[in-house]
TISE-512676 format. One record per residue (C-alpha): residue number from 1; residue in three letters; x, y, z. Coordinates in Angstrom, 2 decimals. Example, Ala and Ser with C-alpha at 12.3 -4.5 7.8 and 13.67 -1.06 7.14 Angstrom:
// residues 2
1,ALA,12.30,-4.50,7.80;
2,SER,13.67,-1.06,7.14;
This chain:
// residues 472
1,MET,56.99,62.96,28.75;
2,ALA,56.24,60.19,31.39;
3,SER,56.09,56.72,30.66;
4,VAL,52.64,55.73,29.99;
5,ARG,50.22,54.13,32.84;
6,VAL,47.26,53.05,32.77;
7,ARG,44.53,51.03,35.11;
8,PHE,41.56,49.10,34.90;
9,ALA,39.56,49.68,37.91;
10,PRO,36.35,47.47,38.40;
11,SER,34.15,47.12,41.64;
12,PRO,33.70,43.43,42.44;
13,THR,30.22,43.83,43.10;
14,GLY,28.85,41.90,39.79;
15,TYR,30.11,39.92,37.19;
16,LEU,32.82,41.37,34.41;
17,HIS,30.14,43.44,32.27;
18,VAL,30.89,43.82,28.50;
19,GLY,31.29,47.57,28.91;
20,GLY,33.92,46.95,31.67;
21,ALA,35.70,44.48,29.46;
22,ARG,36.23,46.69,26.34;
23,THR,37.32,49.61,28.92;
24,ALA,39.98,46.78,30.07;
25,LEU,40.92,45.85,26.42;
26,PHE,41.34,49.71,25.74;
27,ASN,43.61,50.38,28.57;
28,TRP,45.56,47.33,27.81;
29,LEU,45.87,48.06,24.14;
30,TYR,46.82,51.37,25.05;
31,ALA,49.79,50.23,27.18;
32,ARG,50.80,47.60,24.65;
33,LYS,50.82,50.34,21.61;
34,THR,52.88,52.70,23.71;
35,GLY,55.09,50.20,25.93;
36,GLY,53.37,51.36,28.98;
37,VAL,52.19,49.95,32.09;
38,PHE,48.46,48.55,32.56;
39,VAL,47.61,48.13,36.24;
40,LEU,44.71,46.63,37.66;
41,ARG,42.77,47.74,40.93;
42,ILE,40.17,46.30,42.33;
43,GLU,37.80,48.91,44.17;
44,ASP,36.31,46.97,47.12;
45,THR,35.17,50.04,49.17;
46,ASP,31.65,49.06,48.97;
47,LYS,32.01,46.41,51.41;
48,GLU,28.45,45.35,51.46;
49,ARG,28.39,44.40,48.08;
50,SER,31.74,43.06,47.41;
51,THR,32.64,39.84,47.38;
52,GLU,35.74,37.56,46.43;
53,ALA,33.80,35.65,44.65;
54,HIS,33.17,38.41,42.22;
55,THR,36.77,39.61,42.31;
56,GLN,37.67,36.07,40.73;
57,VAL,35.40,36.25,38.34;
58,ILE,36.47,39.55,37.01;
59,LEU,39.77,37.96,37.31;
60,ASP,39.07,34.74,35.45;
61,GLY,36.98,37.00,32.69;
62,LEU,40.29,39.01,31.89;
63,ARG,42.51,35.93,31.79;
64,TRP,39.85,34.28,29.56;
65,LEU,40.30,37.54,27.14;
66,GLY,43.93,37.52,27.30;
67,VAL,43.98,40.75,28.61;
68,THR,47.18,40.64,31.09;
69,TYR,47.78,43.26,33.76;
70,ASP,51.39,44.49,34.55;
71,GLU,50.67,45.31,38.25;
72,GLY,48.17,44.15,40.91;
73,PRO,45.88,43.48,41.31;
74,PHE,45.88,45.95,44.35;
75,PHE,42.60,46.63,46.54;
76,GLN,41.59,49.97,47.34;
77,GLY,40.23,49.13,50.50;
78,GLN,43.82,48.60,51.95;
79,SER,44.43,52.26,51.35;
80,TYR,42.16,53.88,53.59;
81,GLY,45.10,55.20,55.74;
82,ARG,46.24,57.48,52.40;
83,HIS,42.68,58.55,51.58;
84,ARG,42.21,60.06,55.59;
85,ALA,45.74,61.28,55.37;
86,ASP,45.07,63.25,52.01;
87,ALA,41.61,64.35,53.17;
88,GLU,43.07,65.64,56.58;
89,GLY,45.73,67.19,54.84;
90,LEU,43.15,69.03,52.85;
91,VAL,41.16,70.34,55.81;
92,ALA,44.91,71.40,57.21;
93,ARG,45.55,73.87,54.12;
94,ASP,41.80,74.82,53.93;
95,ARG,41.00,73.09,50.62;
96,ALA,38.37,70.85,52.48;
97,TYR,36.15,71.58,55.86;
98,ARG,34.40,69.66,58.62;
99,CYS,30.48,69.31,57.88;
100,PHE,28.48,69.24,60.93;
101,CYS,25.04,68.93,59.17;
102,THR,23.15,65.68,59.93;
103,ARG,21.55,63.70,57.51;
104,GLU,18.23,64.60,58.82;
105,GLU,19.27,68.14,58.08;
106,LEU,20.45,67.73,54.69;
107,ASP,17.03,65.77,53.72;
108,ALA,15.04,68.91,55.21;
109,SER,16.94,71.06,53.12;
110,ARG,16.86,68.94,50.09;
111,GLN,13.19,68.58,50.44;
112,ALA,12.86,72.25,50.62;
113,ALA,14.66,72.89,47.31;
114,GLU,12.53,70.27,45.89;
115,HIS,9.08,72.01,46.89;
116,GLY,10.47,75.12,45.82;
117,GLY,10.95,73.92,41.99;
118,ALA,14.86,73.93,42.59;
119,GLY,17.66,71.27,42.76;
120,PHE,19.43,70.46,45.73;
121,ARG,22.87,71.81,46.20;
122,TYR,24.83,72.11,49.04;
123,ASP,25.15,75.80,50.61;
124,GLY,28.46,75.61,52.30;
125,ARG,27.19,76.95,55.64;
126,CYS,30.03,74.57,57.77;
127,GLY,32.40,76.08,55.50;
128,ARG,31.44,79.45,57.25;
129,LEU,31.90,78.49,60.80;
130,ALA,34.26,80.54,62.71;
131,PRO,37.10,78.62,64.52;
132,ALA,35.64,79.02,67.47;
133,ASP,32.25,77.45,66.79;
134,ILE,34.22,74.34,64.95;
135,ALA,36.29,73.89,68.16;
136,ARG,33.14,74.37,70.42;
137,THR,31.44,71.55,68.36;
138,LEU,34.38,69.12,68.19;
139,ASP,34.59,69.47,72.26;
140,ALA,30.91,68.32,72.07;
141,GLY,31.80,65.24,69.93;
142,THR,29.55,65.95,67.07;
143,PRO,30.35,63.60,64.31;
144,PHE,31.58,65.15,60.72;
145,SER,32.12,64.57,57.26;
146,LEU,35.07,66.25,55.38;
147,ARG,34.05,68.44,52.25;
148,LEU,35.95,70.07,49.67;
149,ARG,35.86,73.91,48.93;
150,MET,34.98,73.96,45.31;
151,PRO,36.89,76.51,43.41;
152,ASP,35.03,79.30,41.84;
153,GLU,36.90,78.95,38.71;
154,GLU,36.80,77.22,35.38;
155,ILE,37.61,73.42,35.39;
156,ALA,38.22,72.35,31.96;
157,TRP,40.00,69.70,30.27;
158,GLU,40.90,68.30,26.89;
159,ASP,39.39,65.14,26.54;
160,ALA,41.32,62.40,24.29;
161,VAL,37.98,61.21,22.94;
162,HIS,35.25,64.54,23.22;
163,GLY,37.82,67.29,22.86;
164,ARG,37.19,70.31,25.25;
165,ILE,34.71,69.80,28.04;
166,SER,34.35,72.44,30.40;
167,PHE,32.25,73.22,34.01;
168,GLN,32.48,76.02,36.50;
169,GLY,33.18,75.43,39.80;
170,ARG,30.38,77.94,41.45;
171,ASP,27.76,75.30,39.99;
172,LEU,29.12,72.37,41.65;
173,ASP,28.52,71.49,45.52;
174,ASP,31.40,71.59,48.29;
175,PHE,31.09,67.50,47.48;
176,ILE,31.53,64.94,50.64;
177,ILE,35.07,63.27,50.34;
178,LEU,35.42,61.78,53.61;
179,ARG,32.46,60.01,55.64;
180,SER,31.56,60.37,59.36;
181,ASP,32.99,56.60,59.53;
182,GLY,36.59,57.73,58.08;
183,THR,35.90,56.08,55.05;
184,PRO,36.60,58.17,51.64;
185,ILE,33.77,58.89,48.81;
186,TYR,34.58,57.22,45.61;
187,ASN,36.44,60.74,44.00;
188,LEU,38.78,60.99,46.45;
189,ALA,39.59,57.09,46.70;
190,VAL,39.92,57.16,43.00;
191,VAL,42.18,60.55,42.74;
192,SER,44.37,59.68,46.00;
193,ASP,45.05,56.16,44.18;
194,ASP,45.42,57.42,40.77;
195,ILE,48.28,59.63,41.70;
196,ASP,49.99,57.11,44.10;
197,MET,50.18,54.67,41.34;
198,ARG,51.29,57.49,39.33;
199,ILE,48.64,57.05,36.36;
200,THR,48.93,59.03,33.40;
201,HIS,46.03,58.02,31.35;
202,VAL,42.40,57.30,32.60;
203,ILE,40.46,55.61,29.90;
204,ARG,37.17,54.67,31.16;
205,GLY,33.12,55.02,30.15;
206,ASP,31.80,58.54,29.63;
207,ASP,29.24,57.81,32.42;
208,HIS,32.08,59.43,34.36;
209,ILE,32.44,62.49,32.74;
210,SER,30.32,64.64,35.30;
211,ASN,33.13,62.99,38.05;
212,THR,36.04,64.44,36.41;
213,PRO,35.51,68.26,37.40;
214,LYS,35.13,66.91,40.82;
215,GLN,38.36,65.04,40.68;
216,ILE,40.26,67.53,38.79;
217,ALA,39.51,69.99,41.41;
218,LEU,40.93,67.55,43.84;
219,TYR,43.78,67.03,42.14;
220,ARG,44.66,70.86,42.04;
221,ALA,43.73,70.65,45.73;
222,LEU,46.66,68.22,46.52;
223,GLY,48.99,69.98,44.36;
224,GLN,49.02,67.36,41.47;
225,ALA,48.79,67.63,37.73;
226,ALA,45.67,65.80,36.41;
227,PRO,45.94,62.98,34.18;
228,VAL,44.87,62.58,30.40;
229,PHE,41.45,61.46,30.20;
230,ALA,39.70,59.73,27.59;
231,HIS,35.86,58.98,28.29;
232,VAL,34.48,56.15,25.71;
233,PRO,31.08,56.12,24.81;
234,MET,28.55,53.66,26.05;
235,ILE,27.58,50.56,24.37;
236,LEU,23.85,50.41,23.35;
237,GLY,21.50,47.53,22.95;
238,SER,19.77,46.74,19.32;
239,ASP,17.11,49.37,20.50;
240,GLY,19.29,51.78,21.33;
241,LYS,19.44,52.12,24.91;
242,LYS,21.67,51.02,27.25;
243,LEU,23.16,47.36,27.18;
244,SER,21.32,45.42,30.19;
245,LYS,20.10,42.08,30.89;
246,ARG,16.97,42.74,28.95;
247,HIS,19.18,42.46,25.67;
248,GLY,20.42,39.29,26.48;
249,ALA,23.65,38.29,28.05;
250,THR,25.62,40.98,29.14;
251,ALA,28.72,39.26,31.32;
252,VAL,31.96,37.91,29.54;
253,GLY,31.63,34.60,31.43;
254,ASP,28.54,34.34,29.48;
255,TYR,29.82,34.31,26.22;
256,GLN,32.56,32.20,27.10;
257,ASN,30.00,29.51,28.04;
258,GLN,27.98,30.21,24.68;
259,GLY,30.93,28.76,22.59;
260,ILE,32.43,32.16,21.71;
261,LEU,36.45,32.13,21.19;
262,PRO,38.60,34.68,23.52;
263,LEU,40.12,35.88,20.21;
264,ALA,36.76,36.56,18.51;
265,MET,35.39,38.31,21.55;
266,ARG,38.67,40.71,21.86;
267,ASN,38.48,41.74,18.31;
268,PHE,34.78,42.34,18.47;
269,LEU,35.07,44.37,21.52;
270,ALA,37.91,46.75,20.16;
271,LEU,35.91,47.36,17.28;
272,LEU,33.23,48.55,19.52;
273,GLY,33.52,52.30,19.34;
274,TRP,37.03,52.26,18.05;
275,SER,38.26,52.24,14.04;
276,PRO,41.27,51.22,13.10;
277,GLY,40.78,52.82,9.68;
278,GLY,39.62,51.15,6.56;
279,ASP,37.17,48.02,6.23;
280,ARG,39.18,46.13,8.60;
281,GLU,37.27,43.54,10.59;
282,ILE,39.70,40.39,11.59;
283,LEU,42.44,41.95,13.43;
284,PRO,45.22,39.43,14.56;
285,GLU,46.27,40.72,18.08;
286,GLU,49.68,42.45,16.85;
287,GLU,47.97,44.38,14.18;
288,MET,45.28,45.48,16.80;
289,ILE,48.00,46.75,18.89;
290,ALA,50.16,48.43,16.27;
291,LEU,46.82,50.22,15.08;
292,PHE,45.38,51.36,18.04;
293,SER,45.04,55.08,19.18;
294,LEU,42.84,57.22,21.74;
295,GLU,42.03,59.34,18.48;
296,GLY,40.53,56.38,16.64;
297,ILE,38.06,56.15,19.65;
298,GLN,34.66,57.30,18.27;
299,LYS,32.65,59.94,19.97;
300,LYS,29.17,58.15,19.55;
301,ALA,27.69,55.44,21.22;
302,SER,28.52,51.94,19.58;
303,VAL,25.60,49.24,19.34;
304,PHE,26.36,45.30,20.15;
305,ASP,25.55,43.39,17.73;
306,LEU,25.06,39.80,18.17;
307,THR,25.02,38.54,14.76;
308,LYS,28.59,40.22,14.11;
309,LEU,29.70,39.15,17.24;
310,GLU,28.74,35.17,16.18;
311,TRP,29.76,36.01,12.52;
312,MET,33.32,36.87,13.66;
313,ASN,33.54,33.68,15.79;
314,GLY,32.68,31.95,13.06;
315,GLN,35.69,33.30,11.03;
316,TYR,37.98,32.45,13.97;
317,LEU,36.72,28.89,14.22;
318,SER,37.10,28.30,10.54;
319,GLN,40.82,29.76,11.00;
320,ARG,41.88,27.80,14.24;
321,PRO,43.53,24.32,13.69;
322,ALA,40.67,21.61,15.15;
323,ALA,43.02,20.46,17.45;
324,GLU,42.81,23.76,19.21;
325,LEU,39.54,23.48,19.64;
326,GLU,39.31,19.93,21.04;
327,GLY,39.27,20.72,24.46;
328,PRO,36.59,23.18,24.69;
329,VAL,34.41,21.23,22.22;
330,ARG,34.91,17.96,24.28;
331,HIS,33.62,20.42,27.16;
332,HIS,30.58,21.25,25.77;
333,LEU,29.98,17.37,24.16;
334,ASP,30.00,16.45,28.02;
335,GLU,27.48,18.87,28.95;
336,LEU,25.28,17.77,26.26;
337,GLY,26.14,14.17,27.54;
338,VAL,27.64,13.12,24.31;
339,ASP,29.74,9.67,24.20;
340,LEU,31.78,9.74,21.01;
341,GLY,32.57,5.89,21.65;
342,GLY,36.23,5.90,21.32;
343,ARG,35.74,7.85,18.09;
344,PRO,38.51,10.78,17.72;
345,LEU,37.36,14.07,17.86;
346,VAL,39.44,16.28,16.05;
347,PRO,37.96,14.68,12.26;
348,LEU,34.93,15.68,13.27;
349,ILE,35.66,19.06,14.07;
350,ASP,37.58,19.43,10.98;
351,ALA,34.37,18.06,9.25;
352,VAL,31.99,20.95,10.54;
353,LYS,33.63,23.94,12.05;
354,THR,33.32,26.17,9.01;
355,ARG,30.00,25.84,9.29;
356,SER,29.46,26.77,12.56;
357,ARG,29.28,30.24,14.51;
358,THR,30.01,29.23,18.00;
359,LEU,31.82,26.16,19.79;
360,LEU,28.38,25.09,20.92;
361,ASP,27.29,24.75,17.04;
362,ILE,30.23,22.62,16.51;
363,ALA,29.49,20.38,19.58;
364,ALA,25.67,20.09,18.36;
365,GLN,26.84,19.01,14.70;
366,VAL,29.30,16.84,16.44;
367,ALA,26.38,15.35,18.37;
368,VAL,24.22,14.87,15.40;
369,ARG,27.35,12.89,13.45;
370,VAL,27.97,10.36,16.30;
371,ASP,24.62,9.74,17.64;
372,ALA,21.36,8.83,15.30;
373,ARG,18.80,10.13,18.38;
374,ARG,20.07,13.42,17.90;
375,VAL,19.04,13.95,14.06;
376,ALA,15.69,15.73,13.80;
377,ARG,14.26,16.99,10.53;
378,ASP,14.42,20.89,10.28;
379,PRO,12.11,22.94,8.31;
380,LYS,14.10,23.13,5.38;
381,GLY,14.98,19.59,5.47;
382,ALA,11.02,18.93,5.72;
383,GLN,10.08,20.86,3.20;
384,LEU,12.53,19.04,0.85;
385,ALA,10.61,15.89,1.58;
386,GLN,7.52,17.52,0.80;
387,LYS,8.91,18.82,-2.27;
388,LEU,10.42,15.46,-3.71;
389,GLY,7.62,13.44,-2.40;
390,GLU,7.61,9.68,-3.15;
391,ALA,11.09,10.59,-4.95;
392,PHE,12.40,11.27,-1.83;
393,ALA,12.44,7.88,-0.56;
394,ALA,13.16,6.33,-4.01;
395,ASN,16.04,8.29,-4.15;
396,LEU,17.16,7.26,-0.90;
397,GLY,16.52,3.48,-1.73;
398,LEU,18.86,3.88,-5.02;
399,VAL,21.56,5.55,-2.86;
400,GLY,21.35,2.87,0.03;
401,ALA,22.00,-0.12,-2.82;
402,ALA,24.74,1.48,-4.26;
403,LEU,26.82,2.68,-1.37;
404,GLY,25.83,-0.81,0.31;
405,ALA,27.83,-2.27,-2.64;
406,LEU,30.89,-0.37,-1.04;
407,PRO,33.02,-2.50,1.35;
408,GLU,34.43,-0.52,4.50;
409,ALA,37.99,-0.49,2.68;
410,GLU,36.64,1.95,0.29;
411,TRP,34.14,3.87,2.08;
412,THR,36.21,7.00,1.53;
413,PRO,35.24,10.27,0.10;
414,PRO,36.94,9.98,-3.47;
415,ALA,35.15,6.38,-3.46;
416,LEU,31.83,7.84,-2.17;
417,GLU,31.83,10.89,-4.40;
418,ALA,32.28,8.58,-7.61;
419,ALA,29.30,6.27,-6.56;
420,LEU,26.77,8.92,-6.12;
421,LYS,28.11,10.72,-9.22;
422,GLY,27.77,7.63,-11.07;
423,LEU,24.31,6.54,-9.50;
424,ALA,22.85,9.91,-10.84;
425,GLU,24.10,9.49,-14.52;
426,ARG,23.04,6.23,-14.53;
427,GLU,19.37,6.90,-13.54;
428,GLY,19.08,9.97,-15.35;
429,LYS,19.02,12.00,-12.23;
430,LYS,19.88,15.68,-11.04;
431,LEU,22.96,15.36,-8.53;
432,GLY,21.08,17.48,-6.30;
433,ASP,18.04,15.10,-5.82;
434,ILE,20.66,12.56,-4.93;
435,MET,22.78,14.43,-2.40;
436,GLN,20.02,16.19,-0.27;
437,PRO,18.15,13.56,0.58;
438,VAL,21.28,11.95,1.72;
439,ARG,22.19,14.85,3.94;
440,VAL,18.55,15.17,5.43;
441,ALA,18.72,11.50,6.25;
442,LEU,22.43,11.75,8.41;
443,THR,21.67,15.15,9.99;
444,GLY,17.87,16.28,9.52;
445,GLY,19.16,19.63,7.73;
446,THR,19.89,20.66,4.10;
447,VAL,23.10,22.15,4.84;
448,SER,26.58,19.86,5.61;
449,GLU,29.97,19.38,4.39;
450,PRO,29.97,17.73,1.19;
451,VAL,27.67,14.83,1.19;
452,ASN,30.63,12.15,0.20;
453,GLU,32.96,13.64,3.23;
454,LEU,29.72,13.35,5.45;
455,LEU,29.30,9.86,4.49;
456,ALA,32.77,9.06,5.65;
457,VAL,32.58,11.21,8.90;
458,VAL,29.48,9.64,10.05;
459,GLY,30.63,6.16,8.82;
460,ARG,29.58,3.11,6.82;
461,ASP,27.23,1.21,8.82;
462,GLU,25.50,4.24,10.58;
463,SER,25.04,5.76,7.23;
464,LEU,23.56,2.92,5.68;
465,GLN,21.03,2.64,8.64;
466,ARG,20.39,6.37,8.66;
467,ILE,19.59,6.33,4.93;
468,SER,17.30,3.27,5.27;
469,ALA,15.77,4.62,8.41;
470,ALA,14.94,8.07,6.80;
471,ARG,12.82,6.01,3.79;
472,GLY,9.88,5.68,6.12;
């Protein structure tokens, strides 16, 4: 068997979307699993909409995800000469023909078909022209496109995901492969490039299934074996419809900006439509590669669950060393306009990362701990204050007095824990009625790291000031 060669072939007419990123990831995983080659090809044939900026966004998105290509990037627009040569070779072997029909003639035929209640299908009239008629039309300088003669035979393939899929050639148009301006149509360019790049497996979205019989017909006409096709089901939004902007962010770069780690995004995308077996959810790269197979790709569409992505990201955040997160967290703090005042960031990240879902969460919690102006009482904090009534301020007064007696040198988690527990015992109060008001005073909420650690992170003077201010 030939060495596996796969490709990811995005169009640089927009951003790298979630569906495209997953396609790239599946190709990358298969190449790494089989010891094959992953090729990146930029399909820039739409000159009006393709831009260098979009190409760069795609490259940046793949780099961020850690999906590295072995060859490329190649640009499809640089292969027009080969595309034209392949098309003209098909004409020479009578596998394709010149079509002199004008756009107006085709539009009139289409309207007539629709008026009659039938779908339009090109009738192949130019494929039946006599050689003398063709020569006379060419001599007149009439422009023409090239159409493939679709064979009157079954076109079937064993899809690596869906199993056997079959079409009948007679049900398909003699489709255009080369426009009158000499530029290739998508199906010809793709097949020509895949042959040239020796692609053995085409892993792509199942919205391409309708293109596949045309491409197989082209492979046969060009005398080449078709690759293995694996059509991956679409990604749906929570409402069961195709994922789009109405469901929120769909571009990979948006999730990067929202504080998702590339490791988490890659893990999440891998499980959108592929199952490694068992109940595995957090998959290290080596395990993901070892377990990946085309047989594990599911036939049904998958649903993009943002809550699960954020949960998975939280798992990765809790596992990463704080020092590894320092750079991106500092970036988000800068965007928030937070001045750390020279305080080291790593201890602050360590204090909050296990309760964070995103890097933005970490930055927001760090901001609260270093800047009292960012403390805002949330609904649960307000509910606690209301529930305790006068005891809320009274208990904070007791805490302020007890902790105020601790010198700076003793403002450590163990000493703070001992002081709070001793206070609760002396006053005959529940420890929670002492601790929770402190959380609200320092952060505005009722959830944080242990209160003694929170006090240590915020610092002695700042903590005492917040406790005093929260008494009202």
